[in-house]
N, C-alpha and C positions, 0 to 999 in steps of 0.2 A: 542470213536466213533466220537468225535467232532473235527473238524479241527481248527488249529490256523488261525488267520487272514492272516499270511504270506503264509501258504499252500494254502489257498483259493484264494488269489490274484494271486499266481503263476499259479494255475489251470485255472483261468479265462483267464489270458493272453495267456496261451499256447493252446488255442482253435483255430481251423481253422477260418479264416475270409473269407469274400466274395469278391474275386477279380472281378473287372468289366470286362465285355465282351470286347474282343479286346486286352487285355494285351498279350504280348508275354510271353508264359509260359516256364519256365525252364524245359527242357526234363528230368532233373534229379529230378524234384520236381513235379510229376504228381498230387499231392494233392493240389497244389496251395499254399503251406506254405509260399512262398516267398513274397506274396503280402498282403498288410495291409489296402488297401483303397477300398471302394465301389465307384462306379461312374456309371452314366447312360450310356446307349448305345450311340455311336456316330452316326452321319449321314451316315458313311461309312459302318455300320453294317447292318445285315439283317433287312429289314423294318418290323414293327410290324403290318402293315395294308396294304392291296392292294386295289386299286380303282376298285372294281368290285362289282356288286350287284346281288345276287341270288334272282330271282323273282319266282312267282308262276309257270311260264312255265318251270322252271328248276327242279322242285321238282321230276318229274318222273325219273330223271337220278340218284337219290340218293336212295340207298337201305340200309336196316338195317344191321349193322355189329355186334353190341353188345352195352352194356352199363354198367356203374358203378353207384355209388351212386349219382353222380352229373351230369353226361353227358351221352347223347346217341351218339354213333358213327355211322356215315353213310359212306358207301363206294360208290365211283363213278362208275356208270354203263353206262355212256354215251360215246360220241365220241370226245368231245372237248379236244384238246391237253393240254389246260390250267389245266384240272382237272384229266386227266388220271394219275393213280398212287397216287391219293390223297384220304384222308378221311376228313370228316367234323365232328367236335365235337360240338354238340348242347347242350346248358345248359338246365337242367330240372328244373321244379318247383315242389316242394314237395306238396303233397296233403294238408298238414296242413298249408301251406303258403298262406297268403291272396292275394298275388299278387306281383307286382314289381313296384317300383317307383324309378326314377332316383334321386339319392342323390348327394350332393357335393363331397362325397367320398364313395368308396365301403368299406373302412376300418373304423373301429370304432376309436374313439379318442385314445384309448389305443394301438390299432394296429398301428396307425400312429406314436405313440411314439416308439414302438418296432422297426419298420422298417424305422425310420427317416433317416438312413444312405443310404437307397436306394431311393433317392429323387424322381425319376420318378415313382416309385411304388405308391407314395402318391397321384398322380394325377388321378388314375384309377376311372372311373365314375361308374363302376359296378363290382360285384364280378367276373364275367367272365373275364373282362379286367384285373382286379387285378391278377387273377390266371395266365393269359397269360404273364403279365409283370414279375410276380414272377418267372415263369419258365425261362424266357429270362434273367433276370437280376441277379437272385440269384442261381438257380439250374444249369443253363447252365455253368457258370464259375466254379462251384464246381465239376460237374461231367464230364466236358469236352465237348466242342462244337461238337466234332466228334461223340459223343454218344447221344446228345440231339438235338431234333428238336422241338423248342417251337411253330413252325408254325406261321402263319400270320392271322390276323383278316380279315374277309370278311363281307361286309354288306349283310344283309338278310331282306326281307320284311315280314310283318305279314302274307301275303298270302302264301308265301313259307313255313313258319313255321307251319301254320295251315294244309297245305296239307301233310307236313312231319308227323305231329302228327297223322293224320288220316291214313296215309299210313303204318305206322309201328306198329299200335296197335295190329294187329294179329300176328306180329312177336315177340313181346316182351313177356317175362315171365309174367304170370298173377299177381304175387306178386309185380313185378316192376310196372305194370300198376296201381295197387292199391296205390302204394307209391308215384307216381309222373307222370307228363306228360311233354311234350315239352313246354318250356316257350315261348309262342308266343308273349310276350311283349318286347322281346329283339330286338336289331337292328343289332346284329353281331354274328358270330360264328367263330370257329377256324379252319382254313384250314391247314392241315399238310400232310406230306408224309405218305403213307401207308407202314408201316414197315413190313408188312407180305409178301411183294414182293420186288424184286429188281427193282429199278427205271429205269435202262437202260438195258432192255433185249437185249441179243445178237440176238435173233430171236423170232418170235411170239410164237413158240411152246415150249419155255422154261418153265420148271416146277420148281416151288419154294415151298418149305415147310418151315414153320416158327413155332417157339415155343414161347409162352408167359409164362413167369415164374414170380411168386411173390417170390423173395428170402427171404423176411422178415429180421428180425434183426439178424445180423451175429456175434454178440459178447456177452460175458457175462459182465454185469456191475460190476464195482469194487468200486463204490461210497461209501464213508464212511457215507453217509446220509441214506443208506439202513439200516433199523432197524433190530435188531438181529432176531426177529421173521420172518423176510422176507428174511433171508439169502439164501433160496432156489433159489432166482433170481441170485445169484452168482455162482450156480452150474448147473442149468438147463436152457436151452434157453427159451426165452419168448414164442416162438411158441409152444414148447412142453407143457409148463405150461398152455397156453391158450387152447390147445387142450383138456385138462382135463376139463376145465370149459365148453367148448362148448359141450363136450360129456355129461356132467352132465345136461346141459340145453336142451339136445336132439336136438341140432342144427346140429350135425353130427352123423352118425351111427357107425363110427369107428374112433379110434384115429390113426392119420397118423404116420408112422414110419419116415417120413421126419424130418430132423433136420438141420436148417440153419447153425449150427456150422460145419457140414460136407461140405455144399456148399461153405462156406467161408474159409475152412481150408487150401487151397493151396496144398492139397494132391490130386493127380490124382485119387487114389483109393476111397477116401472119396467123392470127387465130383461125381464120377460115381455112388456111392451108393446113394447119395442124389437125383440124377436124376431118378434112378430106383424107389426110394420110392415115389417121386412125381408122377410118372407114375402109380404106383399101387394104390395110394390114391390121386387123383388130387384135390378133393374139388374145390375151386375156385382159386387154385394156379398154375395150369398147363393146358394149352390149346395148341392145334396144329391146324394150318391152312394149307391147300393145295391151292395154287394160291389164297389166300385171303379168302377161304371158310373154316369155322370151320369143322374139321373132328374128333376132340377128345376134350372132356371136354364140359363145358356148357357156354352159353353166359351170363346168368344172375343169377347164384346161385351156390350151392354146387353140384358138379358132383358126380355120384355114384362111388363106388369103381370099379376098373377095373376088371370085371368078364370075364369069358371065351367068352361070346358073344361079349362084347365090344372089347376085345383083337383081336378076329377073324375079326371083321369088320375093325379094324384099320390096321390089316395085309393086307387086300385087298387094302386099301388106299396106303399103302407103296409100293405096287407093281407098282403103277403109278409113283412113284418117283425114286425108285432104279431100274435102267434098267440093271440088271446083266444078263449075258447069262445063268448061271446055274439055275436050277429049284429047288434048295434046299429050305428047309422049311422057318422058320420065318425070317422076316427082322427087327422085333422090336429090338433085341439086337444091330443090326447095327445102327439103328436110335438112340437108347439111347447112344451108344458109340459116335455117331456124335455130339449129343448135349453136352455131358459131355466134349468131346474134345474141342469144341468151348469155353465153359465156362472156362475151365482150360487154354487153350492156349492164349486166348484173354487177360487174366488178368484184365478184366473189373470190376470184383468184388472187386479188391484191392482198386480201387478208390472209389467205392460205400461204402466200409467199413470205409474209412477215413471220409466220410461225415456222416455216421451213428454215428461215434464216437464223433461227435460234442456234443452228449449227455454225458457230463462228469459227471454230478451230479445225473443222474437218475431223474425220476419224483418225487421221494421222497425228492430230494433237490430242483429241479426247481420249485416245487409248492410254496415254500416259496417266491421265487423271484417274482412269478406271482402275489401273493396277494399284494406285494409292488407296482408292476407296475400298478395294477388297483386300487390302493389306498383303499384297504379294509383290515380290521383286518384279520390276518392270521388264517383261520379256522383250519388248521392242527396243529398249535401251541396250539390253544385252545383245540382241540380234544386230543392232546397228553400231555396237561398240561405242555407245555414248555414255557419258557419266550420268549416274542416277540422280545427281543434284542439279540437272538441267532446269530450265525456267519453270515449266509447269509443275515439276515435283517440288519446287521451292516456294510456291505461292501458298497463302493460307488455306487450310484444309477445307473450309466452307466454300471457298471459291472453286476448289477442285470438285467438290460435290455439285456445285452449280453447273460446271462445264459438262459433267456427265448427265445431270438432270435435263439440261437444255438439249443435249445431243439426242437423248431418248425421245423427248417430246417432238423434236424435229423429225425423227424417223417415222413417228406416227403420221405426221403431216405429209411426209413424202410417199407414204404407202396407202393412204386412204383412198376412198372413191368419192366421186362427185355424182350425185343423182340430179338430173334436171327433167322435170315432167312438164308436158304441154297439153293444152286442150284448146279447142276453138273458143275464142272469147264469147261468152254468152251475151246476148243482147242486153244493153243497159248496164253491164258490169264495168265499173271504172276503178275498182279497188286493187286488183292484182296487177303486177307488172306484166307487160305484154310486148310482143314483137310483131311488127307489121311486115308481111311478105308482099311486096309490090306485085310480083308476077301472078299472085293468086288474089290480090286485092282482099286480103283476109288477115285478121289479127289473131294471135294466139297468146293466151295466158301462160305464164310459166312460174315454176317455183324451183329453187335449188337448195339441196341439202348435202351435208357431208355424212358419210357412213363409214363403217369399218375403222373405228377409233381405238382399237385395242392397244394396251401398253406393250412396249417392246421389252423383252426380258434383259435385265442387266447382264446376266451371265453369258449372253451371246455377243457381247462386244468384241472379244477376241475373234469370233467368227466373222463379224462385220469387217474387222480390220483385214483378215486374211482374204476374204472375198474381194474387198476393195483392191488389194494388191494384185490379186489374180486378174481382175478386170483390166487394170492398167498394163500388167505384164503381157496379157494377150494382145492388146492393141500395139504395144511396143514391138512384139515379135512379128505381128502382121506387117507393120511398116518396114521391118527389115527385109521382108520377103516380097513386098508388093511388086517389085520389078523382076521377080523370078517366079513366074506362074508355076513352073514345074516343081518348085519347092514350097508352094503356097502353104503357109502355116494353117490357114483356115480349113483346109481339107485333109489335114493329117488326122489319123485316128489318135484319140487321146482319152484316157480315163481322167475325168476332172479331179483335181486334188480337193476342191471345195465343192460340196453339193449345195446348189443354190435353192434355198427354201424361203428366202427373205422377201422376194417380190419387190425389192426396193431398187 
């Protein structure tokens, strides 16, 4: 089970590195393997900030689009050409946070150590700025600039943010309101393209439908640091294992049939299967927008399973998008075929998978490097009664930093969202990639983008480890009782030891 020093060093060296934005990438090397140095963005690249201030009188033009754990997303509803086709990401303040004070750096001392090779990232004055620079300097080169829009920072006034906070209260899910509010003490927000629409409409009547998918982790780990009792991780996807824990904790009412291994398989049939299963049990992993308006799924939590009523309502929505002459029944199969076709034909998940596979050692290996980085005795070695001079603790410190850095970047790749937008192919257009649906005798342009590229906090690595162990333990306990329904582990009442906020 233990690696030799030579095996470990080779594994560390063979991990993807972070090419700086602006490098000419080898078309035969889409994962960026050819580049070995980080560097800050140059002056010729996309600016990180624009000289414009959103003030109180601008607030009425921004409407609630949705939110995640860290940000509220606003869509522009005004008439200024500067903002048409844009969304604004505004940072939230958690209820249990006391407030915000500007510090010399948004990164902790140990995070500065981990990300020292991304020099410009270290100058970030707030977490929001750090996340923006991280998307621009780390994730954009890894995932490809054609698929990542890190956006630009725009200045905002306190009056603007206060009006936004009050204006979106009734639109937000109540549990989101309880957990946090707009952070009115910040001085900037992120302005980015609205990926639920096409930016350059051929005419004003153009209809656009878009899908937001959380693909999740698309590979099975093979790390030798995975302990024998946790071998299920090598056979069953993380998503499927996590579904069992969520069901046991009554966070979901039904275990999804979706498996990321199908989505990332490269098989047209399995990709189609994965899209269908996401549609049947969307949870928070599948949403559909028509001209930027949510028409399927939920904005702030777990969606219900797709019952007959939901399916019928969605069918009515699809009538507005598919303009076929015949009056035949359902359009949902055509829609699912369209989405699966774009995922398969684009090959965009191939690149995402390479970034996810930065996680070479699994959390069971990376956690040891973490404790060295933060200069703490290894709690895992103590728990497992292992010597603290084991393999990972003995390799050069820069390699331990790399293990942690790669693990955190892979977490971002496992937790991001993929936005795919479609429109009927305009006559005479041959520039955009398109999908032909034979049953409709119609082609549709599409574009694909990655969103939600925030940095994962270093200090949460012990939490990630504990959650990982609870996920596997839940599966193990279930298997012990699978033949004893009257003692079924899944239906026992239990207060979870680890509260899951990671969405990974």
